PyMOL Python script that loads the backbone (N, CA, C, O; Angstrom):
from pymol import cmd

cmd.read_pdbstr("""\
ATOM      1  N   MET A   1      81.395  97.796 110.057  1.00  0.00           N
ATOM      2  CA  MET A   1      82.199  98.863 110.589  1.00  0.00           C
ATOM      3  C   MET A   1      83.129  99.383 109.491  1.00  0.00           C
ATOM      4  O   MET A   1      83.681  98.597 108.722  1.00  0.00           O
ATOM      5  N   LEU A   2      83.299 100.680 109.419  1.00  0.00           N
ATOM      6  CA  LEU A   2      84.059 101.295 108.329  1.00  0.00           C
ATOM      7  C   LEU A   2      85.543 100.983 108.392  1.00  0.00           C
ATOM      8  O   LEU A   2      86.147 100.692 107.359  1.00  0.00           O
ATOM      9  N   PHE A   3      86.148 101.033 109.568  1.00  0.00           N
ATOM     10  CA  PHE A   3      87.591 100.841 109.695  1.00  0.00           C
ATOM     11  C   PHE A   3      87.913  99.520 110.375  1.00  0.00           C
ATOM     12  O   PHE A   3      88.680  99.469 111.336  1.00  0.00           O
ATOM     13  N   GLU A   4      87.325  98.474 109.870  1.00  0.00           N
ATOM     14  CA  GLU A   4      87.544  97.162 110.418  1.00  0.00           C
ATOM     15  C   GLU A   4      88.948  96.682 110.076  1.00  0.00           C
ATOM     16  O   GLU A   4      89.470  96.987 109.004  1.00  0.00           O
ATOM     17  N   HIS A   5      89.551  95.938 110.981  1.00  0.00           N
ATOM     18  CA  HIS A   5      90.876  95.385 110.723  1.00  0.00           C
ATOM     19  C   HIS A   5      90.788  94.390 109.574  1.00  0.00           C
ATOM     20  O   HIS A   5      89.951  93.488 109.596  1.00  0.00           O
ATOM     21  N   GLY A   6      91.642  94.547 108.576  1.00  0.00           N
ATOM     22  CA  GLY A   6      91.654  93.636 107.443  1.00  0.00           C
ATOM     23  C   GLY A   6      90.783  94.086 106.291  1.00  0.00           C
ATOM     24  O   GLY A   6      90.721  93.390 105.278  1.00  0.00           O
ATOM     25  N   SER A   7      90.109  95.213 106.397  1.00  0.00           N
ATOM     26  CA  SER A   7      89.275  95.668 105.294  1.00  0.00           C
ATOM     27  C   SER A   7      90.138  96.340 104.227  1.00  0.00           C
ATOM     28  O   SER A   7      91.303  96.655 104.470  1.00  0.00           O
ATOM     29  N   ASP A   8      89.568  96.554 103.062  1.00  0.00           N
ATOM     30  CA  ASP A   8      90.292  97.104 101.923  1.00  0.00           C
ATOM     31  C   ASP A   8      90.102  98.607 101.768  1.00  0.00           C
ATOM     32  O   ASP A   8      90.175  99.116 100.650  1.00  0.00           O
ATOM     33  N   TYR A   9      89.861  99.327 102.854  1.00  0.00           N
ATOM     34  CA  TYR A   9      89.641 100.771 102.722  1.00  0.00           C
ATOM     35  C   TYR A   9      90.914 101.501 102.340  1.00  0.00           C
ATOM     36  O   TYR A   9      90.841 102.629 101.852  1.00  0.00           O
ATOM     37  N   ARG A  10      92.085 100.896 102.546  1.00  0.00           N
ATOM     38  CA  ARG A  10      93.356 101.554 102.224  1.00  0.00           C
ATOM     39  C   ARG A  10      93.861 101.191 100.831  1.00  0.00           C
ATOM     40  O   ARG A  10      94.956 101.612 100.458  1.00  0.00           O
ATOM     41  N   LYS A  11      93.121 100.447 100.074  1.00  0.00           N
ATOM     42  CA  LYS A  11      93.609  99.925  98.809  1.00  0.00           C
ATOM     43  C   LYS A  11      94.059 101.022  97.851  1.00  0.00           C
ATOM     44  O   LYS A  11      95.086 100.854  97.193  1.00  0.00           O
ATOM     45  N   GLY A  12      93.352 102.118  97.743  1.00  0.00           N
ATOM     46  CA  GLY A  12      93.700 103.168  96.814  1.00  0.00           C
ATOM     47  C   GLY A  12      94.444 104.332  97.436  1.00  0.00           C
ATOM     48  O   GLY A  12      94.579 105.379  96.803  1.00  0.00           O
ATOM     49  N   CYS A  13      94.928 104.181  98.650  1.00  0.00           N
ATOM     50  CA  CYS A  13      95.583 105.276  99.343  1.00  0.00           C
ATOM     51  C   CYS A  13      96.935 105.582  98.741  1.00  0.00           C
ATOM     52  O   CYS A  13      97.576 104.721  98.139  1.00  0.00           O
ATOM     53  N   LEU A  14      97.358 106.822  98.912  1.00  0.00           N
ATOM     54  CA  LEU A  14      98.593 107.308  98.328  1.00  0.00           C
ATOM     55  C   LEU A  14      99.820 106.596  98.873  1.00  0.00           C
ATOM     56  O   LEU A  14     100.731 106.284  98.107  1.00  0.00           O
ATOM     57  N   LEU A  15      99.871 106.332 100.161  1.00  0.00           N
ATOM     58  CA  LEU A  15     101.068 105.759 100.758  1.00  0.00           C
ATOM     59  C   LEU A  15     101.136 104.243 100.653  1.00  0.00           C
ATOM     60  O   LEU A  15     102.071 103.643 101.184  1.00  0.00           O
ATOM     61  N   SER A  16     100.187 103.605  99.992  1.00  0.00           N
ATOM     62  CA  SER A  16     100.249 102.155  99.848  1.00  0.00           C
ATOM     63  C   SER A  16     101.194 101.738  98.728  1.00  0.00           C
ATOM     64  O   SER A  16     101.577 100.570  98.658  1.00  0.00           O
ATOM     65  N   ASN A  17     101.580 102.660  97.854  1.00  0.00           N
ATOM     66  CA  ASN A  17     102.499 102.371  96.759  1.00  0.00           C
ATOM     67  C   ASN A  17     103.938 102.523  97.257  1.00  0.00           C
ATOM     68  O   ASN A  17     104.300 103.597  97.738  1.00  0.00           O
ATOM     69  N   PRO A  18     104.769 101.476  97.157  1.00  0.00           N
ATOM     70  CA  PRO A  18     106.146 101.568  97.655  1.00  0.00           C
ATOM     71  C   PRO A  18     106.985 102.636  96.952  1.00  0.00           C
ATOM     72  O   PRO A  18     107.860 103.233  97.580  1.00  0.00           O
ATOM     73  N   ALA A  19     106.745 102.888  95.685  1.00  0.00           N
ATOM     74  CA  ALA A  19     107.510 103.913  94.970  1.00  0.00           C
ATOM     75  C   ALA A  19     107.197 105.299  95.511  1.00  0.00           C
ATOM     76  O   ALA A  19     108.095 106.130  95.652  1.00  0.00           O
ATOM     77  N   VAL A  20     105.949 105.550  95.812  1.00  0.00           N
ATOM     78  CA  VAL A  20     105.552 106.846  96.362  1.00  0.00           C
ATOM     79  C   VAL A  20     106.110 107.007  97.775  1.00  0.00           C
ATOM     80  O   VAL A  20     106.535 108.096  98.161  1.00  0.00           O
ATOM     81  N   ARG A  21     106.106 105.931  98.532  1.00  0.00           N
ATOM     82  CA  ARG A  21     106.676 105.984  99.882  1.00  0.00           C
ATOM     83  C   ARG A  21     108.165 106.302  99.831  1.00  0.00           C
ATOM     84  O   ARG A  21     108.667 107.058 100.662  1.00  0.00           O
ATOM     85  N   GLY A  22     108.864 105.738  98.872  1.00  0.00           N
ATOM     86  CA  GLY A  22     110.294 106.026  98.707  1.00  0.00           C
ATOM     87  C   GLY A  22     110.544 107.471  98.342  1.00  0.00           C
ATOM     88  O   GLY A  22     111.498 108.082  98.822  1.00  0.00           O
ATOM     89  N   LEU A  23     109.693 108.018  97.497  1.00  0.00           N
ATOM     90  CA  LEU A  23     109.839 109.429  97.125  1.00  0.00           C
ATOM     91  C   LEU A  23     109.603 110.340  98.327  1.00  0.00           C
ATOM     92  O   LEU A  23     110.333 111.311  98.522  1.00  0.00           O
ATOM     93  N   TRP A  24     108.595 110.034  99.128  1.00  0.00           N
ATOM     94  CA  TRP A  24     108.343 110.846 100.322  1.00  0.00           C
ATOM     95  C   TRP A  24     109.492 110.738 101.308  1.00  0.00           C
ATOM     96  O   TRP A  24     109.853 111.721 101.954  1.00  0.00           O
ATOM     97  N   LEU A  25     110.067 109.548 101.426  1.00  0.00           N
ATOM     98  CA  LEU A  25     111.216 109.383 102.317  1.00  0.00           C
ATOM     99  C   LEU A  25     112.414 110.185 101.814  1.00  0.00           C
ATOM    100  O   LEU A  25     113.138 110.781 102.612  1.00  0.00           O
ATOM    101  N   ALA A  26     112.627 110.205 100.500  1.00  0.00           N
ATOM    102  CA  ALA A  26     113.720 110.993  99.931  1.00  0.00           C
ATOM    103  C   ALA A  26     113.495 112.487 100.151  1.00  0.00           C
ATOM    104  O   ALA A  26     114.433 113.211 100.486  1.00  0.00           O
ATOM    105  N   ILE A  27     112.275 112.946  99.969  1.00  0.00           N
ATOM    106  CA  ILE A  27     111.962 114.362 100.196  1.00  0.00           C
ATOM    107  C   ILE A  27     112.175 114.721 101.659  1.00  0.00           C
ATOM    108  O   ILE A  27     112.744 115.768 101.967  1.00  0.00           O
ATOM    109  N   ALA A  28     111.721 113.855 102.565  1.00  0.00           N
ATOM    110  CA  ALA A  28     111.890 114.111 103.997  1.00  0.00           C
ATOM    111  C   ALA A  28     113.364 114.138 104.377  1.00  0.00           C
ATOM    112  O   ALA A  28     113.786 114.985 105.164  1.00  0.00           O
ATOM    113  N   THR A  29     114.149 113.222 103.828  1.00  0.00           N
ATOM    114  CA  THR A  29     115.575 113.152 104.150  1.00  0.00           C
ATOM    115  C   THR A  29     116.329 114.365 103.622  1.00  0.00           C
ATOM    116  O   THR A  29     117.167 114.924 104.330  1.00  0.00           O
ATOM    117  N   LEU A  30     116.050 114.778 102.402  1.00  0.00           N
ATOM    118  CA  LEU A  30     116.720 115.953 101.842  1.00  0.00           C
ATOM    119  C   LEU A  30     116.347 117.226 102.602  1.00  0.00           C
ATOM    120  O   LEU A  30     117.205 118.061 102.886  1.00  0.00           O
ATOM    121  N   THR A  31     115.082 117.363 102.924  1.00  0.00           N
ATOM    122  CA  THR A  31     114.651 118.526 103.691  1.00  0.00           C
ATOM    123  C   THR A  31     115.317 118.541 105.066  1.00  0.00           C
ATOM    124  O   THR A  31     115.787 119.580 105.527  1.00  0.00           O
ATOM    125  N   ALA A  32     115.351 117.388 105.707  1.00  0.00           N
ATOM    126  CA  ALA A  32     115.963 117.295 107.036  1.00  0.00           C
ATOM    127  C   ALA A  32     117.464 117.551 106.976  1.00  0.00           C
ATOM    128  O   ALA A  32     118.027 118.136 107.902  1.00  0.00           O
ATOM    129  N   ALA A  33     118.116 117.122 105.904  1.00  0.00           N
ATOM    130  CA  ALA A  33     119.554 117.384 105.770  1.00  0.00           C
ATOM    131  C   ALA A  33     119.828 118.878 105.650  1.00  0.00           C
ATOM    132  O   ALA A  33     120.784 119.385 106.237  1.00  0.00           O
ATOM    133  N   LEU A  34     118.998 119.578 104.897  1.00  0.00           N
ATOM    134  CA  LEU A  34     119.157 121.034 104.780  1.00  0.00           C
ATOM    135  C   LEU A  34     118.913 121.727 106.119  1.00  0.00           C
ATOM    136  O   LEU A  34     119.667 122.621 106.503  1.00  0.00           O
ATOM    137  N   VAL A  35     117.874 121.322 106.819  1.00  0.00           N
ATOM    138  CA  VAL A  35     117.565 121.923 108.118  1.00  0.00           C
ATOM    139  C   VAL A  35     118.661 121.605 109.127  1.00  0.00           C
ATOM    140  O   VAL A  35     119.084 122.484 109.878  1.00  0.00           O
ATOM    141  N   GLY A  36     119.122 120.362 109.152  1.00  0.00           N
ATOM    142  CA  GLY A  36     120.162 119.966 110.090  1.00  0.00           C
ATOM    143  C   GLY A  36     121.480 120.677 109.833  1.00  0.00           C
ATOM    144  O   GLY A  36     122.148 121.115 110.770  1.00  0.00           O
ATOM    145  N   ALA A  37     121.856 120.791 108.559  1.00  0.00           N
ATOM    146  CA  ALA A  37     123.101 121.491 108.226  1.00  0.00           C
ATOM    147  C   ALA A  37     123.009 122.967 108.602  1.00  0.00           C
ATOM    148  O   ALA A  37     123.961 123.542 109.130  1.00  0.00           O
ATOM    149  N   THR A  38     121.871 123.567 108.328  1.00  0.00           N
ATOM    150  CA  THR A  38     121.688 124.976 108.680  1.00  0.00           C
ATOM    151  C   THR A  38     121.731 125.177 110.195  1.00  0.00           C
ATOM    152  O   THR A  38     122.353 126.120 110.682  1.00  0.00           O
ATOM    153  N   ALA A  39     121.078 124.301 110.927  1.00  0.00           N
ATOM    154  CA  ALA A  39     121.080 124.410 112.394  1.00  0.00           C
ATOM    155  C   ALA A  39     122.485 124.224 112.951  1.00  0.00           C
ATOM    156  O   ALA A  39     122.899 124.948 113.857  1.00  0.00           O
ATOM    157  N   GLY A  40     123.217 123.257 112.411  1.00  0.00           N
ATOM    158  CA  GLY A  40     124.581 123.042 112.862  1.00  0.00           C
ATOM    159  C   GLY A  40     125.498 124.218 112.568  1.00  0.00           C
ATOM    160  O   GLY A  40     126.310 124.607 113.408  1.00  0.00           O
ATOM    161  N   LEU A  41     125.367 124.782 111.376  1.00  0.00           N
ATOM    162  CA  LEU A  41     126.186 125.950 111.017  1.00  0.00           C
ATOM    163  C   LEU A  41     125.831 127.165 111.868  1.00  0.00           C
ATOM    164  O   LEU A  41     126.716 127.901 112.301  1.00  0.00           O
ATOM    165  N   LEU A  42     124.560 127.371 112.104  1.00  0.00           N
ATOM    166  CA  LEU A  42     124.158 128.500 112.943  1.00  0.00           C
ATOM    167  C   LEU A  42     124.614 128.313 114.390  1.00  0.00           C
ATOM    168  O   LEU A  42     125.000 129.277 115.052  1.00  0.00           O
ATOM    169  N   ALA A  43     124.569 127.085 114.874  1.00  0.00           N
ATOM    170  CA  ALA A  43     125.036 126.821 116.240  1.00  0.00           C
ATOM    171  C   ALA A  43     126.533 127.062 116.342  1.00  0.00           C
ATOM    172  O   ALA A  43     127.005 127.636 117.324  1.00  0.00           O
ATOM    173  N   TRP A  44     127.283 126.627 115.337  1.00  0.00           N
ATOM    174  CA  TRP A  44     128.731 126.837 115.328  1.00  0.00           C
ATOM    175  C   TRP A  44     129.069 128.320 115.212  1.00  0.00           C
ATOM    176  O   TRP A  44     129.958 128.819 115.902  1.00  0.00           O
ATOM    177  N   ALA A  45     128.351 129.021 114.331  1.00  0.00           N
ATOM    178  CA  ALA A  45     128.579 130.458 114.168  1.00  0.00           C
ATOM    179  C   ALA A  45     128.169 131.227 115.419  1.00  0.00           C
ATOM    180  O   ALA A  45     128.680 132.317 115.676  1.00  0.00           O
ATOM    181  N   GLY A  46     127.254 130.667 116.189  1.00  0.00           N
ATOM    182  CA  GLY A  46     126.803 131.309 117.411  1.00  0.00           C
ATOM    183  C   GLY A  46     127.738 131.090 118.591  1.00  0.00           C
ATOM    184  O   GLY A  46     127.492 131.608 119.680  1.00  0.00           O
ATOM    185  N   GLY A  47     128.802 130.332 118.386  1.00  0.00           N
ATOM    186  CA  GLY A  47     129.793 130.190 119.436  1.00  0.00           C
ATOM    187  C   GLY A  47     129.870 128.825 120.087  1.00  0.00           C
ATOM    188  O   GLY A  47     130.694 128.628 120.980  1.00  0.00           O
ATOM    189  N   LEU A  48     129.048 127.875 119.678  1.00  0.00           N
ATOM    190  CA  LEU A  48     129.148 126.536 120.264  1.00  0.00           C
ATOM    191  C   LEU A  48     130.375 125.820 119.704  1.00  0.00           C
ATOM    192  O   LEU A  48     130.810 126.089 118.584  1.00  0.00           O
ATOM    193  N   ASN A  49     130.920 124.910 120.496  1.00  0.00           N
ATOM    194  CA  ASN A  49     132.054 124.139 119.991  1.00  0.00           C
ATOM    195  C   ASN A  49     131.570 123.150 118.932  1.00  0.00           C
ATOM    196  O   ASN A  49     130.387 122.811 118.921  1.00  0.00           O
ATOM    197  N   PRO A  50     132.448 122.675 118.038  1.00  0.00           N
ATOM    198  CA  PRO A  50     132.008 121.815 116.924  1.00  0.00           C
ATOM    199  C   PRO A  50     131.228 120.562 117.327  1.00  0.00           C
ATOM    200  O   PRO A  50     130.223 120.263 116.682  1.00  0.00           O
ATOM    201  N   PRO A  51     131.637 119.807 118.363  1.00  0.00           N
ATOM    202  CA  PRO A  51     130.808 118.628 118.712  1.00  0.00           C
ATOM    203  C   PRO A  51     129.378 118.984 119.119  1.00  0.00           C
ATOM    204  O   PRO A  51     128.437 118.268 118.776  1.00  0.00           O
ATOM    205  N   THR A  52     129.219 120.069 119.836  1.00  0.00           N
ATOM    206  CA  THR A  52     127.882 120.492 120.240  1.00  0.00           C
ATOM    207  C   THR A  52     127.074 120.977 119.031  1.00  0.00           C
ATOM    208  O   THR A  52     125.868 120.749 118.950  1.00  0.00           O
ATOM    209  N   ALA A  53     127.747 121.643 118.104  1.00  0.00           N
ATOM    210  CA  ALA A  53     127.063 122.088 116.887  1.00  0.00           C
ATOM    211  C   ALA A  53     126.606 120.899 116.044  1.00  0.00           C
ATOM    212  O   ALA A  53     125.527 120.929 115.452  1.00  0.00           O
ATOM    213  N   VAL A  54     127.438 119.845 115.993  1.00  0.00           N
ATOM    214  CA  VAL A  54     127.051 118.638 115.257  1.00  0.00           C
ATOM    215  C   VAL A  54     125.846 117.972 115.921  1.00  0.00           C
ATOM    216  O   VAL A  54     124.931 117.518 115.234  1.00  0.00           O
ATOM    217  N   LEU A  55     125.842 117.914 117.247  1.00  0.00           N
ATOM    218  CA  LEU A  55     124.688 117.352 117.953  1.00  0.00           C
ATOM    219  C   LEU A  55     123.430 118.186 117.720  1.00  0.00           C
ATOM    220  O   LEU A  55     122.335 117.637 117.597  1.00  0.00           O
ATOM    221  N   THR A  56     123.581 119.488 117.661  1.00  0.00           N
ATOM    222  CA  THR A  56     122.439 120.362 117.372  1.00  0.00           C
ATOM    223  C   THR A  56     121.887 120.081 115.974  1.00  0.00           C
ATOM    224  O   THR A  56     120.675 119.984 115.784  1.00  0.00           O
ATOM    225  N   GLY A  57     122.783 119.954 115.005  1.00  0.00           N
ATOM    226  CA  GLY A  57     122.355 119.634 113.643  1.00  0.00           C
ATOM    227  C   GLY A  57     121.697 118.273 113.550  1.00  0.00           C
ATOM    228  O   GLY A  57     120.719 118.101 112.822  1.00  0.00           O
ATOM    229  N   GLY A  58     122.230 117.297 114.286  1.00  0.00           N
ATOM    230  CA  GLY A  58     121.639 115.962 114.288  1.00  0.00           C
ATOM    231  C   GLY A  58     120.252 115.950 114.909  1.00  0.00           C
ATOM    232  O   GLY A  58     119.349 115.265 114.428  1.00  0.00           O
ATOM    233  N   GLY A  59     120.094 116.709 115.974  1.00  0.00           N
ATOM    234  CA  GLY A  59     118.768 116.813 116.584  1.00  0.00           C
ATOM    235  C   GLY A  59     117.767 117.474 115.666  1.00  0.00           C
ATOM    236  O   GLY A  59     116.609 117.063 115.592  1.00  0.00           O
ATOM    237  N   ALA A  60     118.219 118.504 114.963  1.00  0.00           N
ATOM    238  CA  ALA A  60     117.336 119.177 114.006  1.00  0.00           C
ATOM    239  C   ALA A  60     116.979 118.247 112.846  1.00  0.00           C
ATOM    240  O   ALA A  60     115.844 118.256 112.370  1.00  0.00           O
ATOM    241  N   PHE A  61     117.946 117.446 112.392  1.00  0.00           N
ATOM    242  CA  PHE A  61     117.703 116.482 111.326  1.00  0.00           C
ATOM    243  C   PHE A  61     116.640 115.467 111.747  1.00  0.00           C
ATOM    244  O   PHE A  61     115.673 115.233 111.023  1.00  0.00           O
ATOM    245  N   ALA A  62     116.829 114.867 112.922  1.00  0.00           N
ATOM    246  CA  ALA A  62     115.890 113.848 113.406  1.00  0.00           C
ATOM    247  C   ALA A  62     114.492 114.427 113.616  1.00  0.00           C
ATOM    248  O   ALA A  62     113.492 113.806 113.253  1.00  0.00           O
ATOM    249  N   GLY A  63     114.433 115.608 114.200  1.00  0.00           N
ATOM    250  CA  GLY A  63     113.140 116.237 114.421  1.00  0.00           C
ATOM    251  C   GLY A  63     112.421 116.567 113.128  1.00  0.00           C
ATOM    252  O   GLY A  63     111.200 116.435 113.039  1.00  0.00           O
ATOM    253  N   THR A  64     113.172 116.994 112.128  1.00  0.00           N
ATOM    254  CA  THR A  64     112.561 117.345 110.846  1.00  0.00           C
ATOM    255  C   THR A  64     112.055 116.102 110.124  1.00  0.00           C
ATOM    256  O   THR A  64     110.970 116.129 109.543  1.00  0.00           O
ATOM    257  N   VAL A  65     112.820 115.010 110.150  1.00  0.00           N
ATOM    258  CA  VAL A  65     112.355 113.771 109.515  1.00  0.00           C
ATOM    259  C   VAL A  65     111.049 113.313 110.156  1.00  0.00           C
ATOM    260  O   VAL A  65     110.095 112.974 109.456  1.00  0.00           O
ATOM    261  N   LEU A  66     111.009 113.303 111.476  1.00  0.00           N
ATOM    262  CA  LEU A  66     109.788 112.883 112.169  1.00  0.00           C
ATOM    263  C   LEU A  66     108.615 113.800 111.849  1.00  0.00           C
ATOM    264  O   LEU A  66     107.499 113.329 111.626  1.00  0.00           O
ATOM    265  N   LEU A  67     108.860 115.095 111.827  1.00  0.00           N
ATOM    266  CA  LEU A  67     107.791 116.044 111.532  1.00  0.00           C
ATOM    267  C   LEU A  67     107.258 115.872 110.120  1.00  0.00           C
ATOM    268  O   LEU A  67     106.044 115.813 109.923  1.00  0.00           O
ATOM    269  N   VAL A  68     108.144 115.790 109.136  1.00  0.00           N
ATOM    270  CA  VAL A  68     107.696 115.686 107.739  1.00  0.00           C
ATOM    271  C   VAL A  68     106.929 114.387 107.520  1.00  0.00           C
ATOM    272  O   VAL A  68     105.872 114.396 106.890  1.00  0.00           O
ATOM    273  N   LEU A  69     107.445 113.270 108.029  1.00  0.00           N
ATOM    274  CA  LEU A  69     106.746 112.005 107.820  1.00  0.00           C
ATOM    275  C   LEU A  69     105.407 111.969 108.554  1.00  0.00           C
ATOM    276  O   LEU A  69     104.451 111.373 108.058  1.00  0.00           O
ATOM    277  N   THR A  70     105.325 112.589 109.709  1.00  0.00           N
ATOM    278  CA  THR A  70     104.056 112.661 110.431  1.00  0.00           C
ATOM    279  C   THR A  70     103.049 113.523 109.680  1.00  0.00           C
ATOM    280  O   THR A  70     101.873 113.170 109.591  1.00  0.00           O
ATOM    281  N   VAL A  71     103.499 114.642 109.143  1.00  0.00           N
ATOM    282  CA  VAL A  71     102.610 115.519 108.372  1.00  0.00           C
ATOM    283  C   VAL A  71     102.119 114.807 107.116  1.00  0.00           C
ATOM    284  O   VAL A  71     100.948 114.936 106.759  1.00  0.00           O
ATOM    285  N   VAL A  72     102.984 114.064 106.442  1.00  0.00           N
ATOM    286  CA  VAL A  72     102.562 113.326 105.240  1.00  0.00           C
ATOM    287  C   VAL A  72     101.515 112.292 105.597  1.00  0.00           C
ATOM    288  O   VAL A  72     100.507 112.169 104.901  1.00  0.00           O
ATOM    289  N   ARG A  73     101.735 111.546 106.668  1.00  0.00           N
ATOM    290  CA  ARG A  73     100.738 110.538 107.077  1.00  0.00           C
ATOM    291  C   ARG A  73      99.416 111.193 107.469  1.00  0.00           C
ATOM    292  O   ARG A  73      98.351 110.662 107.158  1.00  0.00           O
ATOM    293  N   PHE A  74      99.472 112.340 108.147  1.00  0.00           N
ATOM    294  CA  PHE A  74      98.246 113.005 108.565  1.00  0.00           C
ATOM    295  C   PHE A  74      97.481 113.550 107.357  1.00  0.00           C
ATOM    296  O   PHE A  74      96.265 113.383 107.269  1.00  0.00           O
ATOM    297  N   THR A  75      98.180 114.193 106.436  1.00  0.00           N
ATOM    298  CA  THR A  75      97.495 114.827 105.310  1.00  0.00           C
ATOM    299  C   THR A  75      96.966 113.817 104.290  1.00  0.00           C
ATOM    300  O   THR A  75      96.042 114.131 103.540  1.00  0.00           O
ATOM    301  N   THR A  76      97.533 112.618 104.251  1.00  0.00           N
ATOM    302  CA  THR A  76      97.018 111.604 103.322  1.00  0.00           C
ATOM    303  C   THR A  76      95.988 110.686 103.964  1.00  0.00           C
ATOM    304  O   THR A  76      95.493 109.761 103.320  1.00  0.00           O
ATOM    305  N   GLY A  77      95.663 110.934 105.223  1.00  0.00           N
ATOM    306  CA  GLY A  77      94.632 110.132 105.888  1.00  0.00           C
ATOM    307  C   GLY A  77      95.129 108.802 106.381  1.00  0.00           C
ATOM    308  O   GLY A  77      94.323 107.893 106.581  1.00  0.00           O
ATOM    309  N   GLN A  78      96.425 108.644 106.587  1.00  0.00           N
ATOM    310  CA  GLN A  78      96.993 107.370 106.999  1.00  0.00           C
ATOM    311  C   GLN A  78      97.210 107.267 108.499  1.00  0.00           C
ATOM    312  O   GLN A  78      97.791 106.284 108.961  1.00  0.00           O
ATOM    313  N   ALA A  79      96.765 108.245 109.273  1.00  0.00           N
ATOM    314  CA  ALA A  79      97.011 108.233 110.724  1.00  0.00           C
ATOM    315  C   ALA A  79      96.242 107.084 111.358  1.00  0.00           C
ATOM    316  O   ALA A  79      95.012 107.039 111.307  1.00  0.00           O
ATOM    317  N   GLU A  80      96.973 106.166 111.950  1.00  0.00           N
ATOM    318  CA  GLU A  80      96.341 105.004 112.594  1.00  0.00           C
ATOM    319  C   GLU A  80      96.906 104.828 113.969  1.00  0.00           C
ATOM    320  O   GLU A  80      96.513 103.908 114.686  1.00  0.00           O
TER     321      GLU A  80
END
""", "prot")
cmd.dss("prot")
cmd.show_as("cartoon", "prot")
cmd.util.cbc("prot")
cmd.orient("prot")
């Protein structure tokens, strides 16, 4: 079977290297910080009170991190 548990089919995969995984995590975090800050500022400028704007930015941050990491796993063939 091609995808047997314990087989070495993932040996040469991109995300198996810890240094590369750290770089992808840094890229995802920086991108999410920009998206979250922008969402929070736009929410505040749109008339929301500051705590609600911070929650909006936090939600955008979390959603962006999940999206970027999911896209990286999908595009590198790591979806399991």
